Phi, psi and omega in degrees: 000323180294323180293320180295317180296319178297320179294321179295316179296321179294319179294320178296319179295320178296319178296321179294316177298320179296317179297319178295318179296320179295322178294318177297318179298317179298317177297317179298316179299318180295314179298317180296319179296317178297316180294319179296319178297317179295321179293319178295321177298316179295318178299318178296319179296316179293323178297319178297316178296319179297316180296320178296318179294321178297316179296320177299316180295318178297318178296318180299317179293318179299328181276003174111357178065211181263146179299141177088351178282153178302139180253160173110179183297137175076011180293152178252140177282124178232098185304329183294344181286332184228328189286330184292324180276317187277333183225074181302142178091343181291324186274357179298125178081358179279146176259119183260141182268000000 
């Protein structure tokens, strides 16, 4: 009878540990889901900003770019050619290629 009682107590303890582990797993899943949703929202926001900046750059090039920059097919945008004189402070901290 004592062995049976010991087995029952052990099974109950195992069930309790299992319930605790399942609760931890549920919390982890919820936290991960919340974090993933926030990351996706930020990615969408950044993608929107990137697309707007790309459109601005394309519009700027269509309108002629900066004065004194090379014109024509295949020209490369070089911010140091126009921005440093016309827009002081813009190039601070920028990495130019």
